[in-house]
C-alpha positions as CSV (number, residue, x, y, z in Angstrom):
1,M,79.3,107.5,109.2
2,E,82.9,107.1,108.2
3,K,84.6,104.0,107.0
4,A,88.1,103.0,107.4
5,I,90.3,102.1,104.5
6,Q,93.6,100.1,104.9
7,L,96.5,100.1,102.4
8,K,99.3,97.6,102.9
9,V,102.6,99.3,102.0
10,R,105.9,97.4,101.4
11,K,108.7,98.7,103.7
12,D,111.4,98.1,101.1
13,L,110.8,100.6,98.4
14,D,113.1,102.3,95.9
15,S,113.1,106.1,95.8
16,R,110.7,106.3,92.9
17,Q,108.1,104.0,94.7
18,Q,108.5,106.0,98.0
19,L,107.8,109.3,96.0
20,N,104.7,107.8,94.5
21,V,103.3,106.3,97.8
22,I,103.8,109.9,99.3
23,K,102.1,111.4,96.3
24,L,99.1,109.1,96.6
25,K,98.8,109.9,100.4
26,G,98.9,113.6,99.6
27,N,96.4,113.3,96.9
28,L,94.0,111.5,99.2
29,I,94.2,114.3,101.8
30,S,94.1,117.0,99.0
31,K,91.1,115.5,97.3
32,G,89.3,115.5,100.6
33,F,89.0,111.8,101.2
34,T,90.7,112.1,104.6
35,E,92.4,114.5,106.9
36,I,95.0,112.1,108.4
37,I,96.6,108.8,107.4
38,H,97.9,106.7,110.4
39,I,100.8,104.3,109.8
40,M,101.6,101.2,111.8
41,D,103.9,98.2,111.4
42,K,102.3,94.9,110.1
43,D,105.4,92.9,110.0
44,D,108.9,92.9,108.8
45,E,107.8,93.6,105.3
46,F,104.9,95.8,105.5
47,H,103.2,98.9,107.0
48,I,99.4,99.2,107.3
49,N,98.4,103.0,106.3
50,T,94.8,103.6,107.7
51,F,92.4,106.4,106.9
52,E,88.8,107.2,107.5
53,T,86.5,108.5,104.8
54,A,82.9,109.4,104.5
55,A,81.0,106.2,103.6
56,E,79.6,108.0,100.4
57,H,83.2,108.6,99.3
58,R,84.5,105.1,100.1
59,S,83.9,103.7,96.6
60,E,85.4,106.7,94.9
61,A,88.5,106.6,97.2
62,H,88.9,102.9,96.3
63,N,88.7,103.5,92.7
64,Y,91.1,106.5,92.8
65,I,93.6,104.5,94.8
66,A,93.3,101.4,92.2
67,A,93.7,103.6,89.3
68,F,96.7,105.4,91.0
69,I,98.4,102.0,91.8
70,N,97.7,100.8,88.2
71,S,99.1,104.1,86.6
72,E,102.2,104.2,88.7
73,N,103.0,100.4,88.5
74,L,102.8,100.1,92.3
75,S,101.0,96.8,92.4
76,D,104.1,95.1,94.0
77,S,104.4,97.8,96.5
78,I,101.0,99.0,97.8
79,S,97.6,97.3,98.0
80,I,94.2,97.9,99.4
81,C,93.4,95.7,102.3
82,E,89.9,94.1,101.9
């Protein structure tokens, strides 16, 4: 069974932050966590990016995203919705 993971992404990003968010999404796809990421507006400040991953990969995906956010200093730009 697949489980959805949601990311809250700030709309107002500088070019470095935008590049890193795109890199994160590309890595999620290339590492096989998902095949597609859906984007929708949350409000004037944020987008919600949603993707499904296999239940057995959910924890690994969470850990990968958290490590990426930390290593690229993106904690003000992107977060995992719980």
